[in-house]
TORKOLVO-603315 format. One record per residue: residue in one letter; y, z, x of N, C-alpha, C in turn. Coordinates in steps of 0.05 Angstrom, whole numbers, plus 5000, padded with zeros to 4 digits. Layout:
% residues N
aYZXYZXYZX;...
This chain:
% residues 773
x106122616666104322386670102222446691;x099722426684097622486704097122236721;x096522296746095922076765093321936757;x093221676760090821536754088821546777;x086321526771084321496792084221196799;x084621136825084920856833082320726842;x080020856838077520736845077120486829;x076120276841075820016828072919976820;x072419926795069719886785069219586786;x067419496803066819206807064319136792;x064219196766061719146752061818886737;x063618706745063718446733061318276740;x061318016733059017846738058617776767;x057517966782057117936811054117956818;x052417856802049617866807049017736834;x047317866850046617776876049017736894;x051217886888053617886905055417646901;x054817486881056517246876057517256847;x059517096842060517076815060416786806;x060416746780060316476769063116386760;x064416216776067216146769067416026741;x069516116727070115996701068716136678;x066716306684065316436662066516716658;x067316776635068717036629067017196610;x065917416618064417586601066417756584;x065617826560067417996544068018256558;x070518346556071318596570070618836554;x071119076565070419326552072019356526;x070519436505071819486480072619236465;x072119006476072918756463070618666444;x071318596420069418496400069418196401;x067118076403066917786403064917706382;x065017446375063217346354061117166366;x058717196357056517026365055816836342;x056516586345056016386324053316256330;x052416096310049915956313049815786338;x047615796353047115636377048815716401;x050115936399051716036422050116226439;x051016256464049916456483052316616494;x052016886495054117056505053117236527;x054817266548054117426571055517696570;x054017916576055118186578054118306603;x056018426619055218566643055418866638;x053118996640052919276632052419446657;x053519686656052919886676051420116663;x050320286679048720506668050320666648;x049120706624050520856603052120686584;x052620436590054220266572052520206547;x053920176524052720116499053619836490;x051719676479052519416467051719436438;x053619376420053219396392053019116380;x051119066362050818816348051118866318;x053118756306053818796278053218546262;x052118566239051418336222048618236227;x046918406237044218326244042618236220;x043118356197041518286173042017996164;x044217876171044817606164043817406184;x043117496208042317316230039517206225;x039216946231036516826229034816886252;x035716846276034016886300035816936324;x035417166337036817246361034817296383;x035617226408033917276431035717406452;x034417576469035817726490034417666516;x036017606537035017576564036717756582;x035417896601036918076619035918046647;x037818076666037318066695038318316708;x036818406728037918626745039518506768;x040518676786042218576808040818406828;x038118406826036518226844035517976830;x036317946805035517706790032817736776;x031717976775029218016761029618086732;x027418066717027518146688028418436685;x030518476669031518746665031518826636;x029918696619029818776591029119066587;x027219186603026719476599029119646603;x031119546618033619706623035219746597;x034719576577036119606551034119666529;x031719756536029719846517028219626503;x028019386516026619166503024519056522;x022718886512020718766529020718466523;x020118306544020118016541017617906529;x017317926503014917846490015017556480;x017217426483017517156473018216966496;x017316706494018016516516020916436515;x021916326537024616226538025016006518;x027016016501027415806480028515556493;x027015336492028015086504029814936485;x029714996459031514866440032715086422;x034615006406035715186386038315316395;x039215276420041815386429042815206451;x045415226456046715066477046415216503;x044515126519043615286542045015216568;x046915026567048114936592049515166607;x050915336593052415556606050415756618;x048315826604046316016615045015896640;x044115646638042715526661044715486685;x047215426679049215406700049615676714;x049715886698050016156709047616226726;x045216166717042816216733042916066760;x043715806758043815646782045915766802;x048215846791050315956809049416216822;x047416346811046516596823043816566837;x043116316843040816266860038116296845;x038116286819035716316803034716036797;x032315966805031315686801031015616772;x031715366766031515266738028715276727;x026815246745024015246737022915516730;x024315726739023416006735024816116710;x023816026687025116106662024316396655;x026216566649025516846643024416866614;x022917086610022117146583024417276568;x024117286542026317396526025217566504;x026917746493026117926472027317826446;x025617786425026717716399027917966385;x030117916371031318136355031118066326;x030018256311029818216282029818486269;x031618526250031818786237033118746209;x032318926191033518926165036119086165;x036619236187039019396189041319206197;x043719276189046019106196047019156224;x046519396235047619476261045319536280;x045419436304043519506325045119576350;x044419796364045819886388043719906410;x044319776433042619786457044119936478;x042720106494043920256515042620176542;x044320136562043420056589042720306605;x040320306616039620526634040120456663;x040620196669041220106696043219876694;x044619816716046419586717044819326711;x045819156694044418916688046318716675;x045618456675047018246662045318156638;x046518166614045018116589046217866576;x044417686568045117446552043917486524;x045517436504044617446476044917166465;x042817056453042716786444042316786414;x043716606400043316556371041916296368;x039616296357037916056356038215926328;x038815666329038915506304038715216312;x037115056298036914776304039514636295;x040214406308042614266300042714186270;x040314126259040214046231041114276213;x040714526222041514756205044514766202;x045914696224048914686222049814476203;x048614236205049514016189048914066159;x046614186154045714226126047014476114;x048614626131050014856120048315106116;x046015126130044415366128044315526154;x046515506169046615646195046715946190;x045716096210045716386206048516506205;x048716736193051316876192052116956220;x054716996225055617076251055017366257;x054517426282054117696291056417776309;x057518016306059618106323058518296344;x059418266368058318406391060618556405;x060118796414062118946429060719136449;x062219196470061119376491062819626492;x061519856492062820116497062020216524;x063920236542063320316569062820616572;x061020686589060520966596062921076610;x063421326606065821456619065221506648;x066421346665065921366694068321476709;x070721486696073121566710074321356727;x073121116727074120896744075820706727;x077520556740079020336726077020116720;x077020016696075319796688077019546689;x076419366708077919116712076418886699;x077818676692076418436682074618316704;x072518176697070818056717072417866735;x071717856760073117666778072817376769;x074917216774074916936766073316766786;x072816866810071416716830071116886855;x071116756879070716886904073417026913;x073317286914075817436921076217456951;x078617386960079317416988080417686994;x081917796975083118066979083918166951;x083918436948084918556924085918836930;x087918926915089119186919090519276894;x090919536891092319646869095219726877;x097119646861099919726865100519966847;x100920196860101320446844103920426828;x103920556805106320546788108820626803;x110920486798113520546811113720446839;x111920276848112020166876111819866875;x111919746899111619446901110019386926;x109019146928107519066952107918766957;x108318696982108518416990105818327000;x105218066997102717957006103117657010;x101317537025101517257032099417087017;x100216847009098416656996098416397012;x096016297016095616037029095615817007;x096315567014096115356994093315336982;x093215316956090715296942089615566932;x090615786943089616046934090816116907;x089416286893090316376866090716676867;x093016766857093417056854093217126825;x091817346820091417446793092717726792;x094717746774096217996771095318126745;x094118356747092718486725094118736715;x094618746689095718986676093319166670;x093019376686090619536685090219686659;x092319816650092019986625093519876601;x094919646604096319526582099219626580;x101019446570103819506566105219596591;x104619456613105819516639107019266651;x109619266656111019036667110619016697;x110618776707110318726735112218506743;x114318566759116218366769114918216793;x115617956795114317776815116417596827;x116317556853117917356866116217236889;x116716976894115316836915117316696934;x116816696960118516576980116816376997;x118216167006116915977025116316137051;x113816137059113016277084114216137108;x114315867108115415727131118415777133;x119715797111122615857111123216127123;x121616327116122016597127121616607157;x119716437166119216427195121616327210;x123316167196125716047208128216187197;x127916427187130116597177131616467154;x130216307137131316197113130016327089;x131616417070130516537046130516327024;x128216207020127815997000125716106980;x126616146955124916286936125116146909;x123516236890123616136863126516146853;x127415926841130215906832130315876802;x131916046790132216046760133015776749;x135315676759136515436748134715196753;x133715166777132014936783129514936765;x128215166762125815186746126315116717;x128515226706129115166678129714866674;x131114756694131814466691129414286694;x127514356711125214186716123314196692;x122914426680121014446658122314426631;x125014406630126514366605125914576584;x126214826592125715046574128115236574;x128315396553130615586550129915856563;x131916026563131716296574132316496553;x130816726551128216756564126016646545;x123616636554121516526537119416736531;x117916696509115816886503113316836520;x113316626535111016566552112016496580;x110516336594111216266622111715966624;x113315896643113615616651110915516663;x110515256662108115146674108215166704;x110615116716110915126745113515276751;x113715366776116115496785117015366811;x119715306812120815136833122915296849;x123415196874125615316890128115156884;x130315226898132915106893133014816900;x131214716917131014436924129114286905;x128314416884126514296864123714236874;x122914396894120114376904118414576890;x116114486879114314666865113014866884;x113015126876111815326892109115426881;x109115466854106715566841106415426814;x103915426804103515356776101715556763;x102015596737100415786722097715676717;x095615826722092915736718091815866692;x092116126689091216276666093216486658;x093416526632095216736621093916856596;x093117106597091717226574093517376556;x096117416563097917566547099617386529;x100917196540102416996525105317076520;x106117316527108917396523109917526548;x112017396560113217496585116117426584;x117817556601120517466604120417256626;x121117006618120716786637122316816663;x124716906660126316936685128717106680;x128717356690130917536688131217696713;x132517926712132818096736130618316735;x129618386759128118626761129918866756;x128819086748130619316742132019406767;x134419506764136219576787137119866786;x138019966809139120236810141420266791;x143220066790145520076772144720116743;x142619976734141819986706141020276698;x139920426717139220706712141620886715;x143220836736145521006741147421016717;x147920786705149820776683148720886657;x146220976657145121106634144521406640;x145521496664145221786670142821856687;x141621656701139321706718139821616747;x141721736761142221666789139821726806;x139221546824137021586842134321506831;x134221396807131721316794130421086811;x127921106816126520896830126720636813;x127020406826127320156812126019926827;x125419716812123919486823125519336844;x128219306840129719156860129719286887;x130019546889129819686915127019666926;x125019686909122219656918121719386929;x122819176917122518906927123918876954;x126318986957127718976982126219117004;x125119346998123519497018121019337026;x119719217007117219067013117718817029;x120018687025120618437039122118477065;x123018727071124518777095122918697120;x120318747122118818657146118818357151;x119518197130119617907133122417817139;x124317997143127017927150128717837127;x127917917102129417837078131618047074;x134117967072136318157067136018307041;x136918547040136818707016138618596994;x137818646969139518576946139518816927;x141818846914141919056894140518986869;x140318716864139018616840137418366847;x134718386844133018156850132317996825;x132717736825131517576803128517586805;x127217566783124217586783123117456758;x120517376760119017316736118017586726;x118517656702117817916691115317896675;x113017916689110417896674110118126655;x109218066631108518256609111018386597;x113418296605115818416593116418256567;x116418396545116718276518119618256511;x120818016515123617976508123817726490;x126017716475126617476459129617466454;x130517236444133317196438133717226408;x135317416400135917466372137317216360;x136317126337137216866327140116856319;x141317076310143917066298146217096319;x145917276338148017316357147317246386;x144817146390143817056416143517276436;x143417526428142917746447140017746455;x139517836480136817866490135818146482;x133618156467132518396457129818446471;x128918706471126418776484125018986468;x122418996471120819196457118319246474;x116519406464114019456480112519206485;x111119206507109618966515107318916496;x106518656495104118576480101518596497;x101718646522099418636539097418856533;x094818786534092718976530091519056558;x089919266559088619336584087019096594;x087419026619085918796631087218526628;x089418516613090918256611091918176639;x092117916643092917826670094317556669;x095617486691096717226696095617136723;x094616886724093616766749095316526756;x096316526781098016306791096816186816;x097015926817096015766839098315706859;x097815766884099915716905099815426914;x102115286912102315006921103114996950;x104815186959105815196987104915466999;x105115487026104715757039106915947029;x106116167018108016347005107816637015;x110016777014110017067015111017156987;x109317326974109917416947110317716947;x111617806926111918096922111518156892;x109918356887109418446859110118746857;x111018816833111619096828110019206805;x109819476804108919616780111419766770;x112719656750115419746742115420046736;x117520196745117620486741119120566716;x120020376699121820436677120320616657;x121320866654120121056635122121156615;x124421006613126521086593127020866573;x125320646574125520426555122620376545;x122420216524119720166513118119966529;x119319836549118019596561115319666574;x114919906584112319986595110820176576;x111420156551110220346532111020626537;x113320676550114420936557112721086577;x110820946589108921086608108120896630;x109620866652108920686673106120736684;x104720516689102020536700101720336723;x099320296732098820136756098419836750;x098719676771098119386769096119326791;x094219156785092219076805092518776812;x092118716837092518436847089918346860;x089018106852086817976866087717706877;x086717636900087317376912084717236916;x084516986906082016826907082316606928;x080116546940080016336962080616066950;x081715886967082515616957080315456944;x077815496953075715326943074515436917;x075715636905074715746880075715586857;x073915456841074715296818075315476794;x077915516788078715676765080015486745;x078715466722079715286702082415376690;x084015196681086515256669086015346640;x087315556632086915666605089215846597;x089615876571091616066561090116226539;x091416456532090116636513090416526484;x088416576469088616516440087516766425;x089116846405088217066388088416966359;x086317006344086416916316088517066300;x089117306309091117476297092217646320;x094617756316095917906338094118136348;x092618256329090918486336088018406343;x087418146342084718056347084118036377;x081518036384080818006412081817736423;x082317736449083317496463080917316471;x081317056469079416866481081116666497;x080016576519081416376535080816096525;x082815926525082415656515080115516530;x078515376515076115236526076414936523;x074814796538074614506534072814456510;x073414256494071714196471069114076480;x067314056461064613946467064813646474;x067013516467067313226473068713186500;x069413396514070913376539069513206560;x066813226563065513046583066112756578;x066612676553067312396548070312346549;x071912516537074812466536076112496564;x075012676580076212726607075912486625;x074112306619073912056634076111866628;x077511916606079511726596082411826598;x082712096601085412206602085412466617;x087812536628088312806639090412956623;x091312826601093512936585092413096562;x092113366566091013536546093113756538;x092913846514094714056504093014256488;x093914516488092314706473092614676442;x090414696428090414696399088614936391;x090015156383088615406379087215486405;x084615506405083215596429081915376445;x082815126440081514896453083614716465;x082714576487084414366499083614096486;x085513956475084913696462086813486474;x086013236474087713026486090312976470;x092412946485095012876473095412576472;x094612436493094612146494092712046515;x092211786515090411666534092011476551;x092111526577093911376595093211076595;x090611006593089810726594090510576568;x091210726547091910596521094810626516;x095810886516098610936510099011016481;x100811196476101211306449101811086429;x103610896436104310686417102010506411;x100310436431098010276426095910426409;x095710686414093910846397094810836368;x097410866364098510846337097710586323;x098210356337097710096324094710056321;x093010166338090110136335089310276309;x090410506303089710656278090710496254;x092910356256094010206234092409936230;x091609816252090509546251087509526253;x086309706270083409686274082109966269;x081810126290080710396287081110556312;x081210816308081511006330079511236327;x078811356349077011586350078511826363;x078512056349080012276359078412536358;x078712696378077412966379079113156362;x077913246340079313426322077813696320;x076613776342074914016342076414276336;x079014276339080514516334080714586304;x079714396287079514456258077714696255;x078414886238076715126232074815056210;x072315156213070215096192068915356184;x068715396158067415636147065515556125;x063115676125061315636103061515876084;x061615816058061716026037059215996021;x057416206023054716186013054116425996;x052616385974051716605958052116555928;x050916735912051016695883053816695871;x055716825885058516835875060416655891;x059316465906061016295922062916135905;x062016015884063815855867065816035854;x065016275845066816465832069116545851;x068416595876070416675896072416445901;x071316205905073015975911074715895887;x073715925863075215865839077616055837;x077316305845079516495845081516435867;x080516345890082216325914083716055916;x082415835906083415565911085215475888;x087115295894088915195874087714965858;x085514855867084114635852081714755837;x080814615817078614705800075914655814;x074914865827072414835843070014795825;x070114895800067914855782067314565776;x069214395779068914105774067913955799;x067614095821066913965846063913925848;x063013675847060113615848059013635876;x056413655878055113665904055613395918;x056013405944056613185962059413065956;x061213235945063913165941065713365955;x068213275961070213455972072813425958;x074713605964077313585952079313725971;x081713615972083913745987085013965969;x085314205980086214425963087714635981;x088714835968090415035981089415315976;x089915495995089715775991092615885990;x093316025968096016135966095816435963;x098116575969098316855964099516905936;x100117155929101117215903103817095898;x105417035919108016915916107916615913;x105416505914105116215913105616075940;x106016235962106316115988103616036000;x103615826015101115706025100115866049;x097715976046096416116069095115906087;x093815706075092415506090091815266071;x091515036083090614806068088114686082;x086614526068084314406080082614256060;x080214176068078414036051075914206045;x075314236020073014396012070814196003;x068414226016066114056010064014225996;x062714105976060414245964057814115974;x056314275989053814176001051414265985;x051714445966049514535949050714695926;x048914765907049914915884051515175891;x050615305912051815555920052715545950;x053315315959053915275987056315085990;x058515196002060915046006061715056035;x063114846045064214846072067214806070;x068714986081071614986080072614906108;x073914666111075014566136078014596134;x079114756151081914836147083314876174;x085714986174087315006198087415276211;x086515486197087115756207084815946200;x084416146218082416356213083416546191;x086016526185087016696163085616636137;x084616396134083016316110080716506106;x079116546127076716716124077517006118;x079617106130080417376125081317406095;x082717206085083617216058081217206038;x079317026043077017006026075317256027;x075017366051073417616054074717846039;x077317866040078718086026078418045996;x078617805986078217755957075417825949;x073417745965070617805958070118105957;x071218255976070918545976072318665952;x074718565946076218675924074818645897;x073418425894072118365868069118415868;x068018505891065218565893063418325890;x064318095900062717855898060417855919;x058117745910055817705929056217435943;x057217445966057917205980057917266010;x057317066026057417086055059216866066;x061016946084062816746096062116716126;x061016496133060116436160062216276175;x063116376198065016226214063416056234;x063915796235062515626255063715646283;x066115766285067415776311067615496323;x066715476348066915216362064215076363;x062215166347059515046349059114806330;x061214726316061014486299063414306305;x063514186329065814016336065813766318;x068113646316068313416299070213196309;x069612956301071212726308072512606283;x074812476287076012326265076012036273;x074511876258074411586261076211466239;x078511366246080511286226081410996231;x082010856209083110586211081510396193;x082710156188081409966169078709866178;x078009886203075409796212073310016214;x074010266206072310486210069610466196;x069610356171067110336156065310126170;x066409906179064809706192063509816217;x064909976232063810106256061410276249;x061810446228059610636221057210486210;x057610256197055310106186053310036208;x054210006233052509936255050610166264;x051410406258049910636270049010846251;x049910846226049311066208046711026193;x045011226193042511236178042711476159;x042011436133042011666114039311666101;x038411906094035911946079036311876049;x034211816035034511736007035711945988;x035512205995036412415977039412475980;x040812335998043712386002045212125999;x047912135994049411895991049411726016;x049311466013049511276035052411246044;x052811116066055511066076057210916055;x056110706044057610546025058010685998;x056410885993056811045968058911255970;x059811305994061811515998064511425988;x065411545967068111505958070011685973;x072611665967074611825981073912125976;x073712275998073012555999070012605993;x068412395995065512435993064412536019;x062012656019060712766043057712726041;x056512696064053612656065052612756092;x050012766096048812816122047612556132;x047812506158047012256169045812296197;x044812076208043712076235044611806248;x044511816275045111576290042611396291;x042711156281040610966284038410976264;x036811196265034511216247034011516242;x031711566228031111836220030712036243;x030311936267030012106290032512136307;x034712006298037212016313038612276311;x040612316327042112576326043412606300;x043312856288044412906262047412966262;x048712896241051512976238052312976209;x054313126202055513116175057712906175;x057812746154059712526152061312556127;x063912566129065712576106067712356107;x068412256083070512056082073212196078;x074412266099076812426098078312386125;x080712496126082312466151085112566146;x086712526167089512636168091412406174;x090712156167092411926175093411766151;x092211806128092911626105091611356106;x089911316127088411066129085511106119;x084110886114081210916110080111056135;x078511266130077511406153075311606147;x074011696168071711876165071912096186;x070512316180070312536199067312596204;x066612636229063812676237063612946250;x061713116240061313386250058513406262;x058313516286055713526299055313786314;x053113816327052614056344054014006372;x054414226386055614206412054014036431;x051414076431049613926450049713626445;x050213536420050213256413052913126415;x055013276420057713176419058212936437;x057712956463058212716481056712466472;x054212506463052612276455053812156429;x054812316411056012206387058512046394;x060212156412062612016420061811736432;x059911736450059211486463058011286443;x056411386423055211206404057311076387;x059311226378061411116361063210916377;x063910996402065510816418064110556424;x061510576430060010326435059910146411;x059410276387059310116363062009986356;x064210116364066810026357068109836377;x066709776399067809616420068609336409;x066909206393067508936384069808936363;x070509176352072609186332075209286344;x075309326370077809416382078309716379;x076209876376076510166373077710286398;x079710466394081110596416081010896412;x080911046433081311346430084211406423;x084611616408087311696400087711986405;x090212066413090912336418092812446397;x093612696401095312836382098012726379;x099212596399101912486397102012266377;x100212076378100211856358099611956330;x097812156328097112266302099612396289;x101312526305103712646293105412446280;x105812216292107412006280106111896255;x103511856256102111746233102111936209;x101612196214101512386192104312416179;x106512396194109112406182109612156165;x108911926175109211676159107611706133;x105311836134103611866111104512096093;x106512246101107612466085105712706083;x104012746104102112966103103313216116;x102913436102104113696110102713816133;x104213976149103114116172104014406170;x102214586179102914876179105114926200;x106915106193109215166210111414966208;x111014746193113114546189113714526159;x112014376144112414346116111814606100;x109614736108109114996095109115216115;x110715426109111115646126111915886109;x112516116122113316356107115716306090;x115616396065117916366047118016106032;x115915936035115915676022113415656004;x113815605978111515585961110315305962;x108115265948106615015950108214775940;x109814815920111514595910113714525930;x114914725941117114675961116014545986;x113414585991112114466014111114186009;x111714075984110813815977107913795971;x106614015964103714025959103114085930;x105014045912104514095884102213935872;x101613695884099413525874096713665876;x096613875894094014015898093914265882;x095814315863095814555847095014475818;x092914605808091914545781092714775763;x094914755749095814975731094314985705;x092414795701090614805678088515015682;x088015095707086115315711087315575700;x085715735687086815975675087616185695;x086316185719086916395738086316295767;x088116355785087716335813090016495827;x089516575851091516735865094116575868;x096316675859098916545862099716375838;x097916365818098416185795101016255780;x101416505775103716595759106316515773;x106416555799108816495814109316195815;x107116035818107415745820108215635792;x107115745771107915645744110815695739;x111815935747114615995744116315815761;x115615765786117215595804117115305796;x114815215784114714935776116614885752;x117015085736118815045713121715035721;x122415165743125215165752125315135782;x124614895793124614865822127314875834;x127514995858130015015873130114815896;x127814755908127714575931125414385928;x125614155941123513955940123213825968;x120713755975120213616000120613315995;x122413196010122912916007123012776035;x123012516034123312366059126212286064;x126912246089129512156097129211906115;x130411686107130411446123133111436138;x132911456165135411466181136311186187;x138911166192140110906197140110836227;x138610996243138610946272135911056282;x135611036309133111116321133211406332;x135411546330135611826339133711986321;x131912136334130012306320131112586318;x131612686295132712966292130613166300;x131513406307129713616315128613766290;x126213876294125114056273127114286268;x127714336243129514546236132414456234;x133014206240135814106239136814126210;x139314196207140514236180141213956168;x140913946142141613706127144113776110;x146113596111148613656098149413456077;x150713556057152313386038155213466043;x156613306058159313376066159213616086;x160513836079160514066096158514276088;x157014226066155114426056152314356065;x150914556075148114516082146514506056;x144814296053143214266029140214246035;x139514266060136614246066136114286096;x133614256103132814286131130514086137;x130613976161128513786170126013946177;x123813866166121213996172119613846193;x119713576193118313416213119813156216;x119813036240121212786244119912626267;x120212366265119112186286120511916284;x120011746303120811466300118411316290;x118711166268116511016256116410736269;x114210676283113910406293113810196271;x112610266249112310076227115010016213;x116610216209119210186196121410126216;x120810156242122810106263125310266260;x125010516253127310696250126310986251;x128111166254127311456253126911536224;x125011706219124511816193124112116195;x124412256173124112546173123112636146;x121612846145121112996121123013236121;x124113296097126113506095125813656069;x126213916070126314076046129114086036;x129713976012132413936002132814095976;x135214185972135914295946135414085925;x134514175901133713985881136113815872;x138513915874140913765866141413525884;x140313515908140813305927138213155935;x136113185918133513065925132912805911;x134812695897134312445882134212215902;x132012045901131811815919134311645917;x135211545940137611385942140111545950;x139911815949142211985956142711955986;x145211935994146011926022146712206032;x145412286053145912546065146312516095;x146912736108147312726138145712946150;x144512886173143113086189144913176212;x145313426214147213526235145913546262;x147313446282146613476310148913616324;x148413726347150513866362151614086344;x149914276336150614496318151414396290;x150714156284151214046257154113956252;x155813976272158713916268159613676285;x158713666309159813466328158613186324;x156213176312154812916309153212926283;x153312716268151812696243150112436243;x147612456234145812226230145612166200;x146411936193146411856164143611786156;x142811886132140111836122140111806092;x138111666082137811626053135311766043;x135511906022133212046011131211845999;x128611896004126611725993124111905986;x122411795970119911935964118011905988;x116112085989114012056010111312025996;x109411886009109311786036111311556041;x112011526066113811306074112311036073;x109711046079108110806080105710846061;x105110636045102810646027102910886008;x105010895990105311125973103011175953;x101510965947099211005928096711085942;x096711115968094311175984092210965981;x093010715978091010495974089310455999;x090410506022088910466047086610656048;x087110916043085111116044082911086023;x083710976000081910935978080310675980;x081010506000079810236000076810236000;
């Protein structure tokens, strides 16, 4: 193993010696997507290359560059600023905020270089250090009308400098140091400071422990405690991620997690020990426990042969059948990190694990880098999101509606790459539920994925991919449909809208949809383009019996598109707020509640104004904001399927309760043969269970007929309308007849049983009369 060069390359976003807290530029080798109206920052050093792929599909791109003094640096990447700064066409708040943070006056707008080429690939090379912004220009109406430019993928190839390339700093650094492989280092944290522990080269574990500094001053060893932490956060051992907070034995919080870009760690185990190596034939092997003891000795901490620790980047899990703890190579990539906020004065110790006889460090121990940020550095809370295990990482973002929703709640949860409200404290989950049933609710649903399928073969592709007959879908109409694989298992579900003869918009739950459609198009040679909107088309769900009356107050439509009152179930149109000059949005009569409802799609810049306009119009009708907790209860009552619950691996569309969305009259679509075979001889069916009590069974709980398991619970809740617990369950066909009495097993299925009666779903409004009203 060759020694690493420990020189630190500080080429992150430090223009004029400062950094912009919360802004994360793409790292080296990371591919990112530039969607319509987005702006992306890249920090380049001399010799770095930036590649732009998909240029031929782009409508309008602009480039702005700054040198280390804040001057125009376009010549450093071979361009000239021949175009004025675009005042419209992109969401410029991030760029202007970055300029302000670096002391660049808002009135001094830089020139920019337009990019236009018939070639698909463009590569720019930096001759000097510079910060480069690439902008995708499109007016909001282009997004709503479905003519947004195709996405461009961007990546940076770093010049070979021999230095470690670290992720950009998160804020103002107080101290930083590298922990050489096979060693450990102790350091102190003040309350409010954030420590960032960075896996420099990837697949390198780092053990961590924190002690009360005041306790050590008084010769008391008070540190993170395994049992107290597990009890306080109500989680099992070990976990694929991290606890939100870590506590000492007196249940006092010591730290909380701020950011995590890896997502898989051993939540709480032992650091490696001398004994673990000795008993495998490696006496004298360096180990983390001894390194922790050596590092903490100056603080008067007694030695231990085995130290408990948070094992960052250690990939462990509990084997389902025999409950053994298993381990494999880490998931962490170069530059992955965990950032923790200190609540108390702490003394911490971090290691760079020396294990070279197990897969946990990729068989090759490397270094760990630590940064400590000052208390006044605003670092937003975020976790990593990857569209696929091998895809680039993005940190969870606030949605475009956050300026409005954050005034009403602090209860947010991650949904894919976005933070969305779970509930609103001033309303409450139960009141949100009843508002949706009796009046109306407004919900941020921006985590919905949106893709435009455009081109002469768009219908041909979708007809092959979708389970419904797309050829029958008229313009300004939508349909609920499925994407299935060859086994008939559901890849994704969603709503497909036809916005033009060769223009469709697919609103769904997963990026896997786009990959599947793209593969089919390539396989069959179809002329089609699939545009991902990413987060640039946020949307709201206005649901409830008063939703149409609320929209009547504010919706304006042009004569060439359907009006609000002409929208039937799953109809779609383009609209504006107030009049022909109002902010534009796409309006569909759809939702995930089983109630009369609509969904509104707009540009990022218009999102807060759209929220306020709808809330103001709905005030007289009792409109309430609603979060994800109330929606979960409502969608179960409505019998609506969810990914990972009703449809998952090994479950076909019929077994997921989605057979109504399968059109076997179509001569061909992916998965048709398997679904036709399974429909003729079904083995399992999705049914409802009405429980005789209020105990809500867990997801995955077994359903029994006597001593034999005959099904599994897919989703469950307590229904406020039915005043009892209800569940959806996948049952063997022999026990799926409505009226059958079954039992749901609790306490391993043996010690406690919940009696339930099989029923059809939906539980409420089985004819969908409310949604069709």
